[in-house]
N, C-alpha and C positions, 0 to 999 in steps of 0.2 A: 610454279604458279601457272594456272591455266589461263591462256589469252586467246582471243579470236585472231586468226591470221590476218584478217582485214585491217587490223590495227596498225600494221606497218605502213599502210598507204597514207595514213594521216599526216605524218611529217613530210612525205613526198608531195602530197597535194598542197601543203602550206608553202613549200619551197617553189613549186611551179607557179602558184598564184603570185608570190612576190616577184618572180622572174618576169611574169607577164606585166606586172605593174611597172617594173623598171623599163621594159621594152616600149611601154606606152609613151615614155618620155622621149624615146628616140624616134619611133615611127608608129602611129596608130595601126597601120596596115600590118606591119611586122608583129605587133602585139596581138592583133586579132588572129593571125595565122598561128602564132605560138599557143594562144589560148585554145584554139580548136584542136591542135595536135595534142596538147596536154590533156584535154578532156577525153580524147579518144584513147590515149595511153592509159589514163586512169580507169576508164570504164572497162577496157579489155583486161586490165590487171585484176580488177575487182571480180569480174566474171570467172577468170581463171582460178583465183583463190577460193571462191565459193565452190567451184567444181571439185577442187582438191579436198576441201573440208567434207563435202558430201561423200566422196569416195572413201575417205578415212572413216566416216561414221558407218558406211555400209560394210567396210572391212571389220570394224569392231562388232557390228551386229551379227555378222557371220560367225565370228569367234564365239559370241554368246550362244547363238543358235546351235552350234556344233556341240557345246558343252551343256546345253539346257537339260538334257535327259539325266546326265550324271549329277548335276547340281540339284535338280529337283528330287532325285532319288535320295541324295544325301540329306537334304532338308526334311524330306518326308520321314526318313528313317530315324533321324536323331531324336533322342528323348528330351527335347526342349520344345515346349508348345510354341508354335509359330502360326501366324495367319497374315493374310493381306486383306484389307478392307477399303471400301470407297469412302469418300467424304460424307456420304449420306449415312454411313454406319453399316451398310450391307457387306457381309463377309463374302468375298469371292473365292477365297482359297484358304485351306488350313491343312496342317500335317496331321499324322495319326495321333501324336501326343496331344494336340489341341482338341481333336475330335473326342478323345476320351475325357477330357477335362470339361469341354463345353460343346454342346450340340446345336445351339441356337443359330439362326440364320442372320442375325444382326447383333450389334453391340448393346442393344437395349437391356439385355439380361446380365450385363457385366458392370462392374463398378465404374464410376464416373471417370476415374483415372485412365481408363482404357478408351475413352471416346476419341473421335478424330480431332477434336480441339485440344487434346492433351499435348503438352510441350514435349519436344524431343529430348527428354531426360529421364533418368531412372526414377521410378516411383514404386513404393511398396504397397501391395494390396493383400487382403485376405479373401480367399475364394475357394470354395469346395473343400473346406477344412484344412487348407494349406496356406502358406505365406509365399508370395511371389514378388520378384523384382521385375517390373514391366518396363521394357525399353522399346520406344517407337522410333521409326526412321521413315522419312518420306521416300517414295519410289520416284526417282527422276528419270523418265523415259519420254521420248518424243511423241509416242502414240498412246501414252498412259498417263493421264493427268489426274491428280487428286487421290492417288493411291498411297496407302501407308502400310509398311511392313512392321510387324510387331512380334516380339518374342518374349517369353516369360521364363525367368530363371528361378528355379525352386529354391527358396530360402527357408523352408519349413524347419529343417533340422537346426539350422543356424539360429533361427528365431526361438526355437525351443530351448536351446542351450543358453541363449541370451537371457530369456525370461527366467530360466532356472538359476542363472548366476545372480540376477537381480533379486530373486526371492530368497536366495541364500546369503545375500550380503548381510554383514553384521551391522545392526543399528545400536546406538548407545542411548540409554535413558538415565537421567539423573533424578533422584527422588530426595527432596529435602523436607524435613519437618520445619515449617517456616515460623511457627509460634512457640518453639521450645523454650526460648529465653523468657518470654512473658509467662508461660506456664510455670517455669521453675521459680519465678519470683513469689508464687503462692505457696505457703507452708503446707497446704493440704494436697499439693500435687503428688500423685503417685508415680514417681519417676520410673522405678524399675518395671512396674506393670505396663506403663505406656511404651517404654522402649521394647519390651518383650513382644507386646501385641503389634506394634508397628513392624518389627522385623518379621513376625509371623505372616502378616499380610503381604509384605514385600516378597517374602519367600514363596508364598502361594501364587502371587502374580507372576513371578519369574518362572515357576514350574508350569503354569498354564501356558506361558509363551514358549516353553521348551528352551529357555535361556538360563543364564547363570547370573548371580548377583554377588556383590561384595559390599560390606559395610566398612567405610573408611573413616567414619566419625560417629559420634553417638547418634546423630540424627541425619546422616547423609549416606545414600546408597548409590551404587553404580550397578546398572543392569545391562547386560548384553544379550540381544536376541536376534533372530533372523527376520529379514525385512517383511516376509509374507505375514508375520504375526502382528504387524502394526494395524492391519485391517481389523483384527479382533479387538485391540485396544480402542480403536476409534468407534467401532460399532457399539461397544459397551460404554462409550463416553467416559473412558478412563474411570472405571468403577471404584478404583482405589481411593479416589477423592472423597467418595461418600462412605466407604467402608471404615476409614480411619476416624470419621466423626462419631462412630458408635463406641469408640474406646472410652472406658471410664477413667477420667483423669483425676477424680477426687475433688474437682473444682466445678464451677458452673460454666467452664469454657470447654470448647471442643478442640481436638487435635486437627490441624489442617496441614496438608502437604502441598508442595509444588512439584510438578513433574515436567521434565524437559526432555524431548526426544530429538536426537540429531539423525536425520535420514540422508545419508550420503553414500557414495559408491566405495569409499575407502574408510577404514576404521579410524584413522587419525582425523580425517575430515568430519566423520560422524561425531567424534568426541568434541572437536572444536565447535561444531554446530550445536551440540547439546549444551555446552557451556554458554554460548550466546543466547540460546533459547531460555536457559535458566535465568540469566541476567534480566531478560525481558519479562519473564514470568514473575520474578521477585519485584521488579519495578512496577508491575501491575497489581501488586498487593498480595500475591501468592494465592493459595487455595484454588489452583487451576492447573491445566496442562497446556503446554505449548509444543507444537511439532514444527520443526524447521526443515523445509525441503528446499534446497537451493537458496534463492533469495526470498522465498515466500514463507509465511507463518500461518499456522492454523491453531485456533484457540478452542479449548474445551473447558467447561466448568466456569468458575468465576461468576456464578449467578447469585451468590449470597452476599449479604452485607458484610463488609470487612470489619473485624473487631479492631478497635483502636489499641495500639501498642502502648505499654506503660514506660518503657525505657527511653531515656533522653540522652543516652550516650552518643548516639549518632548526631543529635542536635548540637551537643557541645563540641564534638570534633569538627563539624561543618562550620560552626561559628568561628572557631579558632582558625581554621584554614581560610575562611573568607576574609577575616581581618588581616592575615598575613598577605593575602593576595592584594587586597586594597592598599595596604601600606607600601607595596612595590609598584603601584599604578598611579599615574598622574591624574587621570580622569575616570569616573565611573558613569557608564551609560546604562540606563535601565529601560528595558523594552518589554511590553506585554503583547497581548494578542489583538487581532482586529476586533473592532467594536468593543473596546475595553469596558469592564464593569467595575463595581466598587472593590471587588476582591483584587482585581488587577491593579487599580490605582492605590488602594490601601497598602498592598505589598510593596509597590514601587516607592511609596513614601517612607515605609519602614526601612527599606534598603538604603534610600537616600539619607536617612538619619544616621545609619551606620557609617556611611561615607563621610558625612559632615562631621561626625564625632572625631574622626582621625584627620580632619582638615583636608580631605580630598574633595575635588569639585564633582558634584553629582548633577546629572542631567536625566530627565525622563523623556523618552521618545513618545511623541503624541502628534497625531495628524488631525483628525476630525473629532469634535466633541459631540457625544450623544446625550440624551436627556438623563441617563442613569448616572453620569459623572459630571454633569454640567455644574451642579452646586459645588462639588469639591474642587473642580478646575477653577471656578471663579474665585474661591478662597485662596487657592495657590497663587493665582495671578495678582491678587490684591495684596498679599503678604510680602513685605520686602525681604524676609529671610529666604524666600524661594525665588528671588529675582533671577530671571534668565534660566530657570530650571527646566521649563517645558520647551522642548525644541522639536521641530519637524524632522522627519527622516532624512530629507535632502541635506539639511544643515549638519546633522550628526554624521552623515557619511563623509563630509569634508573634515569634520573635527576628529575622527578616529585616528589614533596613533598606535604604533606598536606597543607603547607603554600603557595604553588604555585597556580597561576591562569592560566587557559587555555582559550585563546580567539580564537574562530572560526570565520573566516571572509569569506564572499562571498558564503556561503552555510549554510543551516540549517538542512541538512540531514546527519546523521552519516555515512551512507553507501557511501556518496559522498566525505567524507573527506580523507585526505592522510592516516590517521591512526585511524580508529574507536576505537581501543583499548585504545587510549589516553583519549578519552571522558569518558570511563568507569572508568579510573584510576584517573581522575581529581576530586578533592574535591570542587573546585570553577571553575565555567564554565560561560563564556560570549559568546553570539551569536550576531554577527553583519552581517546583510544580507539585500539585497534589492529585492530578488526574492519573488514572491507570496508564501505564506506559503503552504507547502504540508502537506498531511495527516500524513506523517511519519517524521515530523520535530522533532528535538531534544527537549525533554521535560526536566523539572526540572532544567533549567539553573538558575544560581544565578542572572544573568542579561541578558536580551535580547533586542536587538534593531532591530526589523524587520519592515522595512518600504518599502512597495512595490510601493510607489508613487514617489520614487526618481530614478534617472538614473542609479546609480551604488553604490557599496559599498564604492568606493573611495570618492564619494560625501558625504556619511554619515560620513566617517572618517574625511574628510576635515572640515565639520561643527563641529564635535566633537573636533577637534584641536582648533577651535576658542573659544570654551567655556571651554576647559579643564583647561587652566590657561592663564591669560592675558599676561604673559611674555614668553610664549612658542614660539620658533622660529624654524620651520622646515627648513632643509637645502634646497639648490636649487635642489639637486638631488632628495630629498624626494618629493618636490613639483612637480618636473617633472614627477616622477613615479605616483603620485596621478593624475596629469593631463592626463597622458597616460592612466590610468585606466578609467577615465571619458570618454576620447576620444574613446577608444575601445568599451565601452558598449553603447555609443550613436551613434556609427558609424560616428565619426567626427561631433558630435552635430547635427545630422540629425533626430534622433528618441528619443522619451521618455525624452525630455528635458523640463525643466520649468525654471522659473526665478531664483529659488534657484540653479539650475545647473550652470547658468552663473555667479551667485554670488560666488559660490565655485571656479569656474575657475578663476574669477578675483582675489580672495584672493590668490590663488596659483601663479598667474602671478605676483602679487605685491611682493610676497616673493621669487621670483627668478626662477620660473618655466621656463625652457629653451625649446622653441618650436623646436629648432634644435635637442636637445636631445630626445624629444618626437618622432620626425620623425625618428631618429636613432634607437629607440627601436622597431619601426614597420618594419624595413627592414627584408626581407626574403633572404634566399640563393637561388641559381638558381634551385636546385632540388625541393625545396618546391614550388617555383613559377610554375615550369613545371607540377608538379603533380596537382596543383590547376587548372591550365588551362585545363588539361585533364579531370578533373571531371566536369568542366563547359561545355566543348565541348560535353561530353557524356550524358548530361542531357536529360531526357525524359519529355515531356509535358503530364501529366496524366489527366489534365483538363484545360480548358482555363484559363491561367494566373498562373497555378500551375506547378512547375518544380520539378522533383525528379531525383536524381543522386546518384552514389556511387563511392568512390575512388577505384582505382585498388588494389586488394588484395596484401598484403605483403609490402606496402610502409611504411616508417617511419613517425611518428607523424600524423597518419591518422585522429585522432580526430581534431587536429589543422587544417589540410588541409580541412576537411569536413566543419568546421565552416567558414573558409575563402572562400571556394567555394560557400557556401550558401549566404554569404554576396555579393559575386560577381554576383551571379545569379539574386538577387533582384535588382541589378543595371542595368540589361538589360531591355530595353523597352518591355512592354507587360507581364512581369513576376511580379506578385503581392506577391507570396510566394514561397519559395523553401525549400526543405528538401534534405540533403546530408548525406550519411552513410559512415563511415570509420571503417575498421576492425582493432581492437587492439588485442594484444595477448590473452587477457582474456575476451573481450567483443566487442560488436558492438556499436560505438558511432553514435548518430543521432543528427544533428544540424538543427534547423528550423529557418527561417528568414521570415519576412513579412513586407509589406508596411502598414498594418493596417486593411485591410478588413478581412483577415483570422487570427484568433487568434491561433498562433502556440503553445502557452502554453497549451491551452485547448486540442489541437490535441495530443501533445506529453505526456500530463498528462495521457491519456488513456493507454499508454504503460509504465507508471512508471516514466515519466520525469517531467519537470516543467520549470519555467522561467517567461517570460513576454509575453505580447501580440505579440510583434514583434521580440522576440529573446528568443528561448528556446532550450532545449537539453534533451536527454535521453540516457540511456545505457541499452543494452540488453545483457544478459549473457546466455550462453548455447544454442546459436542459430547460424546457418550458415549465411553468408552474404546474400545469395540469399533469404533465408527464411525471414530474417529481412527486406530485401527490399520489399518483397511481403506483409509483415505485415504492414509496414509503408504506403505502397500504399493503402491497404484496409482501414486502419484507416483514412487516409486523405479523401478518397472517401466517407466513412461513415459520416464523419463530414460535408462534403459538401452537402450530401443528407439531413442531419438534418437541415442544414441552409436553404435549399430550402423549406423544409416542414414547418418550423417555420417562414419563411420570414425574417430570420436574416441576 
């Protein structure tokens, strides 16, 4: 360790000072004499040591000066670009290799990483058609301040081979025909023709990529291709998604496929990522492509309305598994999303009925009541059979036990739930949701029932009730709440409905669902109605058929009013899609509605939201209302531009 020689005088000076203090107790005169002598010795020693240090520096300088010519010749001749520059950026010296590479007089023509402010660490830059690793070191000399010595190591060949390796890495793609089971249920289905045509299209796709494929099931394929070909797939927006829809099935339904690509540096990792991407793709309803790179996902397709599936096999299996799980649990806690609507409350009541049927205690997690659920909540609180059912998140957190089960309804994202901390504390977790699966969905659930092809979570729960037990009998109020949930998410049976939706509604009607009570649940107060009308009146047409608006800042239940205003806007002639923003205390809520041409789920997914083709939402935190408005507008216009370019 380098140390100044004067440092050895510090402990001596301290000892002399203490000695003088002790002599002061004996005789002030003796102490004064000792102090003068000590000071004289200290100063003479200090002068002597400084002289020795100066002589040593001069000796070192002479060594450097004697070898300067040889060192300079070596640095100048070596084939490593080197230079010395001042703090102002002026180059004061460079060797021949640097002169060939750069002839400027200052650093202004070089990348920012070469500036005097750059840290003394290796950085990689591209310059003059090559790749270099730049290393800077400060020049520490007595008569040269603010100088930096920098040398460039050529990494062009290494970078070339690295990129070549990355381009040649094998990526794995999985291709599933995701509606084969539903098509097979139709007697007119041309099975052999469909299978032959699908394999032909998959074979052509693999040949275009210069890869190989293998069919390991009737409707499942594995494709392996080089990484550089992924750009081709993405530039074509995975053309196979549209090509298979042209196959003649003999029915009135199209063939749809799900494509999942695992992009990783090793083949095994690529295969694992492809499987994870396929799970996500199927959870989003299929008919789209998902690319997984590291922890990120990229989505393609998924712009068309999903066709409702006819098979209820999965519903029966889920209902059976849910009953078995409830029978081994002491308490059942049901939690929905923030700002719950009637779909959320109706589904929660349906699950609570399942729990009560097997004599388990059921609790619904609820914090604040908004106007959309106030009528239903009032009935729950007044009815003695639901006594103590509604509990705030703080109370539920203390009530959770290892034997309890937490059921999350109408959402699959932890950040969207009323109390994300409950998910972390739950030992048994069930997810029931009808939205397209998002990249940040809740993982590691004991059971999950994610079905993006149905209208609402209330529809899923209604079907679950039918298979939970043959003797289960939901009350008229519970049936009304479930019917209200289906009604609100289908916008009075106008969107995203299939035959199963009407079958669920018929079941609820047969068991006492009251249309008048459903109507009562949708009533608004005068203030809410007035704020909704204002948001509709102030809407801006940002593109033909696309409306954008925002609720006045500071109003109550802004998220609810934004959703209602978006619903009202798409009911106006000439408007095909609408986006409305509402300012909440901690975030900005964005509601999107569409008649079908514009996929609002794809649009709002770009800013962290999700939902369905014709009904989606997002929440933006840490941003002002005006900035959020500009962001949503830019996102919508970008989506429209992409649609125009791809002909979507």
